[in-house]
C-alpha positions in Angstrom: -12.7 -32.2 -14.9 -14.6 -32.3 -12.0 -17.9 -30.4 -12.6 -17.3 -28.0 -9.6 -20.9 -26.9 -7.0 -20.0 -23.4 -7.5 -19.8 -23.7 -11.1 -23.3 -25.3 -11.7 -24.5 -22.6 -9.1 -23.1 -20.2 -11.6 -24.8 -21.8 -14.6 -28.0 -20.0 -13.2 -26.8 -16.4 -14.2 -25.4 -17.5 -17.8 -28.1 -15.4 -19.5 -26.8 -12.4 -17.6 -22.8 -12.5 -18.7 -24.1 -13.4 -22.1 -26.2 -9.9 -22.0 -22.4 -8.3 -21.3 -20.6 -10.1 -24.5 -19.0 -12.4 -22.0 -18.6 -15.8 -23.6 -19.6 -17.6 -20.5 -18.6 -21.2 -22.2 -14.7 -20.3 -22.5 -15.2 -18.4 -18.8 -16.3 -21.4 -17.6 -13.7 -23.7 -18.6 -10.8 -21.1 -17.7 -12.6 -20.9 -14.1 -13.0 -24.9 -13.9 -9.3 -25.2 -14.7 -8.4 -22.6 -11.8 -10.7 -24.2 -9.1 -9.0 -28.0 -10.1 -5.4 -26.3 -9.7 -6.3 -24.7 -6.7 -7.3 -27.9 -5.3 -4.6 -29.4 -6.3 -1.2 -29.4 -3.5 2.0 -29.2 -5.2 4.6 -31.3 -3.8 7.4 -30.1 -2.0 10.9 -31.2 -3.1 11.0 -33.0 0.2 8.7 -35.9 1.8 9.5 -34.3 5.3 8.9 -35.8 8.7 5.5 -36.6 8.9 3.8 -35.0 6.3 -0.1 -35.6 6.4 -1.8 -36.9 3.4 -4.4 -35.2 1.9 -6.7 -36.4 -1.3 -5.2 -34.8 -4.9 -7.9 -32.4 -4.9 -8.3 -31.3 -1.5 -8.3 -27.1 -1.3 -6.5 -26.1 1.8 -8.2 -22.8 1.5 -11.8 -24.6 2.1 -10.6 -26.3 5.3 -8.7 -23.3 6.3 -12.2 -21.7 6.7 -13.0 -23.3 10.1 -11.0 -20.3 11.6 -13.4 -18.0 9.7 -16.3 -19.6 11.4 -15.2 -19.8 15.4 -14.4 -15.8 14.5 -18.2 -15.4 13.4 -19.0 -15.9 16.9 -17.9 -12.6 18.1 -20.8 -11.1 15.8 -23.7 -13.3 16.9 -23.9 -10.5 19.9 -24.5 -7.6 17.8 -27.4 -9.3 15.7 -29.0 -10.7 18.8 -29.6 -7.5 20.2 -31.7 -4.6 20.2 -30.2 -1.6 21.2 -29.6 0.3 18.1 -29.7 -1.7 14.8 -27.7 0.6 12.8 -24.8 0.3 15.7 -25.0 -3.1 15.6 -25.0 -3.9 12.0 -22.7 -1.0 11.5 -19.8 -3.0 14.1 -21.2 -5.9 12.5 -20.5 -4.9 8.8 -16.9 -3.0 10.0 -15.6 -6.0 11.5 -16.4 -8.6 8.7 -15.1 -5.5 5.8 -12.2 -5.4 8.0 -11.5 -9.3 7.5 -12.2 -9.5 4.1 -10.2 -6.6 2.7 -7.5 -8.1 4.9 -7.8 -11.2 3.4 -8.4 -9.7 0.1 -4.9 -7.6 0.6 -2.4 -10.4 1.9 -3.9 -13.7 0.1 -6.0 -12.6 -3.3 -3.7 -9.7 -4.4 -1.3 -11.7 -6.1 -4.3 -13.0 -8.2 -5.2 -9.7 -9.2 -2.1 -8.8 -10.0 -1.5 -12.3 -11.8 -0.1 -11.7 -15.7 0.8 -15.1 -16.0 -2.0 -17.0 -18.0 -2.3 -14.1 -20.2 0.7 -15.5 -22.6 -1.1 -19.0 -22.1 -4.4 -18.0 -22.8 -4.6 -14.7 -25.0 -2.4 -16.6 -27.4 -5.9 -18.6 -27.9 -9.0 -18.3 -29.5 -9.8 -16.1 -25.9 -11.0 -12.4 -25.4 -9.3 -10.2 -22.8 -12.7 -9.2 -21.7 -13.6 -12.9 -20.9 -10.0 -13.5 -19.5 -10.5 -10.4 -16.5 -14.4 -11.2 -16.0 -12.8 -15.2 -15.4 -10.2 -13.1 -13.0 -12.9 -11.5 -11.1 -15.1 -13.9 -10.9 -12.3 -16.7 -9.5 -11.6 -13.9 -7.0 -15.3 -13.4 -5.5 -15.8 -17.3 -5.7 -13.7 -17.4 -3.2 -14.7 -13.9 -1.3 -18.2 -15.7 -1.1 -17.0 -18.5 0.6 -14.5 -16.4 3.3 -17.9 -13.9 4.0 -20.0 -17.5 4.1 -17.7 -18.5 6.7 -17.4 -15.6 8.8 -21.3 -14.5 8.9 -23.4 -17.5 8.2 -24.4 -18.6 12.1 -24.7 -14.9 12.9 -27.1 -14.5 9.7 -29.2 -17.5 10.6 -29.5 -16.6 14.6 -30.5 -13.5 13.5 -33.1 -14.1 11.2 -34.3 -16.1 13.8 -34.6 -12.9 15.9 -35.5 -10.7 13.9 -37.6 -12.3 10.8 -36.8 -13.5 6.8 -36.4 -9.8 6.6 -33.2 -9.2 8.2 -32.0 -12.2 6.0 -32.7 -10.8 3.0 -31.1 -7.2 3.9 -28.1 -9.4 4.7 -27.3 -11.3 1.4 -28.0 -8.0 -0.6 -25.5 -6.4 1.6 -23.0 -9.1 1.6 -23.3 -9.6 -1.7 -22.7 -5.5 -2.2 -19.8 -5.3 0.8 -18.0 -8.0 -1.7 -18.5 -6.2 -4.9 -17.0 -2.2 -2.9 -14.0 -4.6 -1.8 -12.9 -6.4 -4.7 -13.7 -2.7 -6.9 -12.0 -1.1 -4.2 -8.9 -2.7 -4.2 -8.6 -2.9 -7.9 -9.3 0.3 -8.6 -6.0 1.1 -5.6 -4.2 -0.9 -7.9 -5.2 0.9 -11.1 -3.5 4.2 -10.4 -0.6 2.7 -8.5 -0.1 0.8 -12.2 -0.5 4.0 -13.8 2.2 5.8 -12.1 5.2 3.7 -11.9 7.0 0.9 -13.4 9.5 -2.0 -13.1 10.5 -3.0 -10.2 9.9 0.5 -8.4 6.0 -0.9 -8.9 6.6 -3.8 -7.4 8.3 -2.6 -4.2 5.5 0.2 -4.2 2.8 -2.7 -4.2 4.0 -3.9 -0.9 4.0 -0.5 0.9 0.7 0.2 -0.3 -0.8 -2.6 1.1 0.8 -1.2 5.1 -0.7 2.1 4.0 -4.0 0.0 3.3 -4.0 -1.8 6.6 -3.3 0.9 8.9 -6.0 2.3 6.8 -8.4 -0.1 7.4 -7.7 0.0 11.2 -8.3 3.4 11.1 -11.2 3.4 9.7 -13.0 1.0 12.5 -11.4 2.8 14.6 -13.8 6.2 13.6 -16.7 4.1 12.7 -17.0 3.4 16.8 -16.3 6.9 17.6 -19.6 8.0 15.1 -21.6 7.1 17.7 -21.3 8.1 21.2 -23.1 6.9 24.7 -25.5 8.8 26.8 -26.7 7.6 30.0 -26.1 3.4 29.1 -28.0 4.4 25.4 -26.1 4.3 21.9 -26.7 7.5 20.3 -25.9 8.5 16.5 -25.7 12.1 15.6 -25.4 12.1 11.6 -23.0 14.4 10.1 -21.3 15.0 6.3 -18.5 13.1 7.2 -20.2 10.1 8.2 -21.0 9.5 4.4 -16.8 8.3 4.4 -17.5 5.3 6.4 -18.6 2.2 4.2 -19.9 -0.1 7.3 -22.8 2.9 8.1 -23.7 2.1 4.7 -24.7 -0.7 4.9 -26.1 -0.7 8.5 -28.4 2.2 7.8 -31.1 -0.4 5.9 -31.7 -2.4 9.1 -32.5 0.7 11.0 -35.0 2.1 8.4 -36.9 -1.9 7.5 -36.6 -3.3 10.6 -37.4 -0.5 13.2 -39.2 2.0 10.8 -36.7 4.7 11.8 -36.6 6.7 8.3 -34.9 10.1 8.2 -33.0 11.7 5.5 -29.9 10.4 6.4 -30.6 7.0 7.1 -32.4 6.9 3.5 -28.9 8.2 2.3 -26.8 6.1 3.9 -28.7 3.1 2.4 -28.8 4.8 -1.3 -25.0 5.4 -0.8 -24.8 1.5 0.3 -26.9 0.5 -2.8 -25.9 3.1 -5.8 -21.7 3.2 -5.0 -20.9 -0.3 -5.4 -23.4 -0.6 -8.6 -21.3 2.6 -10.0 -17.7 1.1 -8.9 -18.6 -2.1 -10.6 -19.6 -0.1 -14.4 -15.9 2.3 -13.2 -14.3 -0.9 -12.7 -15.6 -2.8 -16.2 -14.4 0.4 -17.7 -11.1 0.7 -16.9 -10.1 -2.9 -17.0 -8.6 -2.9 -20.3 -6.4 0.2 -19.5 -5.8 -1.8 -15.6 -4.8 -4.7 -17.5 -2.6 -3.2 -19.8 -0.5 -1.8 -16.8 -0.2 -5.1 -15.3 2.2 -5.7 -17.9 4.3 -3.3 -16.2 4.7 -6.0 -13.3 7.0 -8.0 -15.9 9.4 -5.2 -16.9 12.3 -5.3 -14.8 13.3 -2.1 -16.4 13.9 0.9 -13.8 15.4 -1.6 -11.1 16.3 -0.4 -7.6 19.4 -2.2 -7.0 19.9 -2.8 -3.2 23.3 -2.1 -1.6 24.4 -3.9 1.5 24.0 -1.6 4.5 27.3 -1.1 6.2 25.6 -2.0 9.6 23.8 -4.6 8.8 27.4 -5.9 7.5 28.3 -5.2 11.5 25.2 -6.6 12.9 25.8 -9.7 11.1 29.4 -10.0 13.2 28.1 -9.2 16.3 25.0 -11.8 16.3 26.5 -14.4 14.2 28.7 -16.7 16.0 30.6 -18.0 12.7 31.3 -17.8 9.3 28.2 -20.6 8.2 25.8 -18.6 10.0 26.8 -15.0 8.7 26.5 -17.2 5.2 22.6 -18.2 5.9 22.1 -15.1 7.1 22.7 -13.1 3.8 21.4 -16.2 2.0 17.8 -15.4 4.0 18.6 -11.7 4.0 18.6 -12.3 0.5 15.5 -14.4 0.2 13.3 -12.3 2.2 14.0 -8.9 0.5 13.4 -10.6 -2.8 10.4 -12.6 -2.6 8.0 -9.9 -3.2 4.7 -12.9 -2.3 5.8 -13.2 1.1 6.1 -9.5 1.6 2.3 -9.4 0.0 1.2 -12.2 3.0 3.8 -10.1 5.8 3.8 -6.7 5.2 0.0 -5.9 6.1 0.4 -7.3 9.2 3.1 -4.9 9.9 1.3 -1.9 9.3 -1.3 -3.4 11.7 1.6 -4.0 14.4 2.0 -0.4 13.8 -0.6 0.6 14.8 -2.7 -1.7 17.4 -0.8 -0.2 20.3 -1.9 3.4 19.6 -5.8 1.7 19.3 -5.6 0.9 22.8 -4.1 4.7 23.8 -6.9 6.5 21.7 -9.3 4.5 23.4 -7.6 5.2 26.6 -7.1 8.7 26.5 -10.9 9.6 25.1 -12.6 7.3 28.4 -10.1 9.3 30.6 -7.6 11.5 29.8 -4.3 12.1 28.2 -2.8 12.5 31.3 -4.0 9.8 33.2 -2.8 7.7 30.5 0.8 8.9 30.7 0.7 7.9 34.7 -0.6 4.4 34.2 1.2 1.2 32.8 -1.0 1.8 28.9 2.8 1.4 27.5 2.3 -2.1 27.9 0.1 -1.7 24.9 3.1 -2.3 22.8 3.5 -5.9 22.9 0.3 -5.9 20.6 3.5 -5.5 17.7 4.2 -9.1 18.3 1.3 -10.4 17.0 3.0 -10.0 13.7 5.5 -12.5 14.8 3.2 -16.1 14.3 2.0 -15.5 10.9 5.5 -14.4 9.8 7.3 -17.2 10.9 4.4 -19.3 9.1 5.2 -18.0 6.3 9.4 -17.8 6.2 8.9 -22.0 5.1 7.6 -20.8 1.8 9.1 -19.3 -1.1 8.3 -18.8 -4.3 11.6 -20.1 -5.8 10.7 -23.4 -3.5 12.1 -25.6 -6.4 15.5 -24.6 -5.5 15.4 -26.7 -2.4 17.3 -29.2 -3.6 20.6 -27.2 -3.0 20.3 -27.7 0.7 20.5 -31.7 -0.3 24.0 -30.9 -2.6 25.5 -28.2 0.2 27.8 -29.5 2.0 25.9 -28.8 5.6 25.2 -31.6 8.3 23.8 -29.5 10.6 21.1 -27.0 10.2 20.7 -25.5 13.6 22.8 -21.9 12.1 20.4 -22.2 9.2 16.9 -22.1 11.6 18.8 -19.6 13.5 19.8 -17.2 11.1 16.6 -17.3 9.2 15.1 -15.8 12.9 17.4 -13.4 13.1 17.2 -12.0 10.0 13.1 -12.2 10.5 14.0 -10.1 13.6 16.6 -7.5 11.8 14.3 -6.9 8.5 10.9 -7.0 10.0 10.5 -7.4 13.6 13.0 -4.4 14.8 12.4 -1.6 12.5 9.2 -1.7 13.9 10.1 -1.6 17.8 12.6 1.0 17.1 9.8 3.3 15.7 6.8 2.1 18.7 9.9 2.5 21.0 11.0 6.1 20.1 7.3 7.4 20.0 6.3 5.6 23.8 9.5 7.0 25.0 8.1 10.3 23.7 5.0 9.5 25.3 5.8 7.7 28.3 9.1 9.1 29.1 12.8 7.9 29.9 11.2 5.5 32.9 9.9 3.2 30.8 12.8 1.9 28.9 13.6 -1.0 31.3 10.5 -1.9 30.3 11.1 -1.8 26.4 13.6 -4.1 27.1 11.8 -6.8 28.4 9.3 -6.3 25.5 11.7 -6.5 23.1 13.4 -9.9 24.8 10.2 -11.4 25.2 9.4 -10.7 21.8 12.9 -12.9 20.8 11.6 -15.5 23.5 8.5 -15.4 21.6 9.8 -15.7 18.2 12.1 -19.1 19.5 8.7 -20.7 20.9 6.8 -19.8 17.1 9.9 -21.5 15.2 8.8 -24.7 16.5 6.1 -24.0 13.3 9.3 -24.5 11.2 10.5 -27.7 12.8 10.7 -30.5 10.5 10.5 -28.0 7.2 13.5 -26.4 5.5 13.0 -22.8 5.1 12.0 -21.4 1.8 11.5 -24.8 0.6 7.5 -25.0 0.3 5.2 -23.2 -2.6 3.1 -20.3 -1.5 0.1 -22.5 -2.8 0.5 -24.9 0.2 0.4 -21.3 2.4 -3.8 -21.6 2.8 -2.8 -24.7 4.5 -0.8 -23.4 7.2 -2.8 -23.6 10.3 -4.5 -20.6 11.4 -5.7 -21.9 14.3 -2.1 -22.7 15.4 -1.6 -18.8 15.0 -4.1 -18.1 17.3 -3.5 -20.3 20.0 0.0 -18.8 19.4 -0.9 -15.4 19.2 -2.6 -16.2 23.2 0.9 -15.9 24.4 1.3 -12.6 24.1 -1.4 -12.0 26.8 0.6 -14.2 29.1 3.8 -12.1 28.5 1.8 -8.6 28.8 0.0 -10.2 32.3 3.8 -11.1 34.0 5.4 -8.4 33.2 2.4 -6.2 34.4 2.2 -8.5 37.4 6.4 -7.5 38.0 6.1 -4.1 37.8 4.3 -4.1 41.0 7.1 -5.2 42.7 10.2 -3.1 43.6 12.4 -3.6 41.4 10.7 -6.0 39.6 11.4 -5.6 36.1 14.9 -5.4 36.4 15.0 -8.7 37.7 12.2 -10.1 35.5 15.0 -8.8 32.3 17.7 -10.7 33.7 15.5 -13.7 34.1 14.3 -13.4 30.5 17.3 -12.7 28.9 19.1 -15.8 30.4 15.4 -17.9 30.0 16.1 -17.0 25.9 19.5 -17.7 25.6 19.0 -21.2 26.9 16.0 -21.4 25.1 17.8 -20.9 21.8 20.8 -23.3 22.4 18.2 -25.6 23.0 15.8 -25.1 20.1 18.1 -25.8 17.8 20.1 -28.5 19.5 17.4 -30.8 18.5 17.5 -29.5 14.7 17.9 -32.9 13.0 20.5 -33.9 10.6 19.3 -34.5 7.5 21.8 -35.9 5.5 
């Protein structure tokens, strides 16, 4: 097998692992297998339409890091300016922790919660401690790559700006940040695993991920409000509640060592930044055996919550599906989406962000002006931010944990895929987007009044049209026919570019509100354009038989 550079670097710490009772030789072999498998792309059941040729050992995650390098460019101003290093580096670490923990929840939770390798490895001369540490190191390796892609460029520029001490502080802080994120996620899952069992446990984990996403977004806003602007200067008033905001912990050492501004609060924040990750990793190692025992509950299907078909959905299917074939496809896609836990693992966190993002902009407006000013303005258009979930969710529709069953498409008496594609998108709209839209609409009507109902209808029709636009990601690939192992190669840059369409829809909507009767006329045009686009999009779907 390939001798990975990552593992050659890990060899320098062999003595440290062995001091803690880890069989380093066995752990290294496990990691070699895991990294090798990560680099292998499982072939899909069909070699459809111009698939790109890839090298056998090419790792899609490593290729996808280019997107994070582009995102890192927005962090450069925070390391270049010198107004307040505490503020700048707290925001810097707030953004880094937001992006890394979001990725941890969506992409690495399935690794942390994986129990499949135990049935193979624990029957061999491999102790549980070594296997558990191998799993943690496996996650940390990818988090290091992710963190490096996000921070390498800003840190290099910051080193030229502030000196070598800035580099040393950043390396130590980022190591502690990654340890803190991994352990915090594991501890949260530990308490969930302890109190729930069977199928209910698997469902609750998905909802906890929504809660984590919302907490991260809200926490980032609380971080920004820990500072205030007075006479164009950033001021910081220490308070006890700031000890619950981790980015401030990691921003404090820069103010102490680079600005020589030391007081009791800054020293305390710095000590917390050092002590909490170390203590948390000690707690994690102590509770790891119990955590791994509780993980076995994920293989327990007892206490299953049997889902019943809802009457309203049966009625809705008859309205939105034109024929029996499309209704059958709708029920099939509905079943797949509701039962694919890995799909929910990757998509549900975005649902949480879609719920909270519109309100973040409303709160910012209230802080800058007033509630009365916001209600009389056009800030209800911030509901468009709920559509940011659409590109990622549509991209995920081609993946499935049961992708090997895609042979059924070849054997079934299907000659036209158009009803299948349209049904999958209708299920997405009904199951995922519509609940978020209804909740947000009810709250926005309570805030802005019934005068915005026609605007909300425009937003809904725009979202359907936007879904059709994003559905081009599915062309040439059958829904649920590829492995989730390929999801890291799904083209993050294309998703970002598709997200820019939201700005276009928002801008057009804002413009028509300035025209008398502009919104109703725009709604009629949107409905016509959406119907035409929906029919045109699926006339071009090829006959695969």
